[in-house]
C-alpha positions in Angstrom: 6.3 22.1 1.2 5.7 23.0 -2.4 8.5 24.3 -4.6 8.0 26.1 -7.9 10.9 25.7 -10.3 10.8 28.1 -13.3 12.8 28.2 -16.4 14.6 31.1 -18.0 12.5 30.5 -21.1 9.4 32.6 -21.2 7.5 29.9 -23.0 8.2 27.2 -20.4 5.6 26.8 -17.7 6.9 26.5 -14.1 7.3 23.0 -12.6 5.6 22.5 -9.3 7.0 19.8 -7.1 5.3 18.9 -3.9 8.0 17.6 -1.5 5.5 16.4 1.1 3.9 13.9 -1.3 7.4 12.7 -2.4 8.5 12.3 1.2 5.4 10.3 2.1 5.9 8.0 -0.9 9.6 7.5 0.1 8.7 6.7 3.7 5.9 4.3 2.6 8.4 2.4 0.4 10.9 2.2 3.2 8.2 1.1 5.7 7.0 -1.6 3.3 10.5 -3.1 3.3 11.0 -2.8 7.0 11.3 -5.6 9.5 8.4 -4.0 11.4 6.1 -4.5 8.4 7.3 -8.0 7.7 6.5 -9.0 11.3 3.0 -7.5 11.1 2.4 -9.3 7.8 3.4 -12.7 9.3 1.2 -12.0 12.3 -1.8 -11.3 10.1 -1.1 -14.4 7.9 -1.0 -16.6 11.0 -4.4 -15.1 12.2 -6.2 -15.5 8.8 -4.7 -18.9 7.7 -5.9 -18.0 4.2 -7.6 -15.5 1.9 -10.1 -13.3 3.7 -12.1 -12.9 0.5 -12.4 -16.3 -1.2 -11.4 -18.5 1.8 -8.6 -20.3 0.0 -6.3 -21.9 2.5 -2.6 -20.8 2.7 -1.3 -24.1 1.3 -3.4 -23.5 -1.9 -2.2 -19.9 -2.4 0.8 -19.2 -4.7 1.1 -15.5 -3.9 0.1 -14.5 -0.4 -0.5 -10.7 0.0 -1.3 -8.6 3.0 -3.6 -5.8 2.1 -4.1 -2.5 3.9 -7.8 -2.0 4.5 -7.0 1.6 5.7 -3.8 3.6 5.6 -4.7 6.0 8.4 -2.6 4.0 10.9 0.3 3.3 8.5 3.4 2.3 10.5 1.2 1.7 13.5 -1.4 -0.7 12.0 -3.8 -2.6 14.2 -3.2 -6.2 12.9 -6.8 -7.1 13.5 -8.6 -4.1 11.9 -6.2 -2.4 9.5 -4.8 -5.2 7.3 -6.0 -8.6 5.9 -4.6 -11.6 4.1 -5.5 -12.0 0.4 -4.5 -14.5 -2.3 -2.9 -12.9 -5.4 -6.1 -13.1 -7.4 -8.3 -11.4 -4.8 -5.5 -8.8 -4.2 -5.6 -7.9 -7.9 -9.4 -7.7 -7.9 -9.4 -5.5 -4.9 -6.9 -3.1 -6.4 -8.6 -3.1 -9.8 -11.9 -2.2 -8.1 -10.3 0.7 -6.2 -8.4 2.0 -9.2 -11.7 2.0 -11.2 -13.5 3.9 -8.4 -10.8 6.6 -8.4 -10.8 7.1 -12.1 
C-alpha cells in the first residue's frame, strides 16, 4: 500500500511512503534475528565446514557469515541451494560486487 502525505504548504511536495517495502524490511530484520534463521545458519555452517569461496576452514575464520544466494525463498530457505557459508573477507567482496552492479 502506498500512502501520499501532503503538507498544507503549497511549496512542499507530497511525501510518498510505500508501506509494503517498509513491512518487508521489518519482517526481514525480525527473521534474521529469529531462532529459525539461527538454526539454518548453523546447519549450513556444519555442511560447508569453511568458506565456500576461498576454502578457508572454520577454525581459521574470525567472522563466519552465512550469505543468501537468493532471497526468493526467504523464511523457507533450502539450506543446500539458497545459502552458503563465507568468511568475513569473502562476504564483503560479494556484497561490494553486488552493490557495484546495482549502481
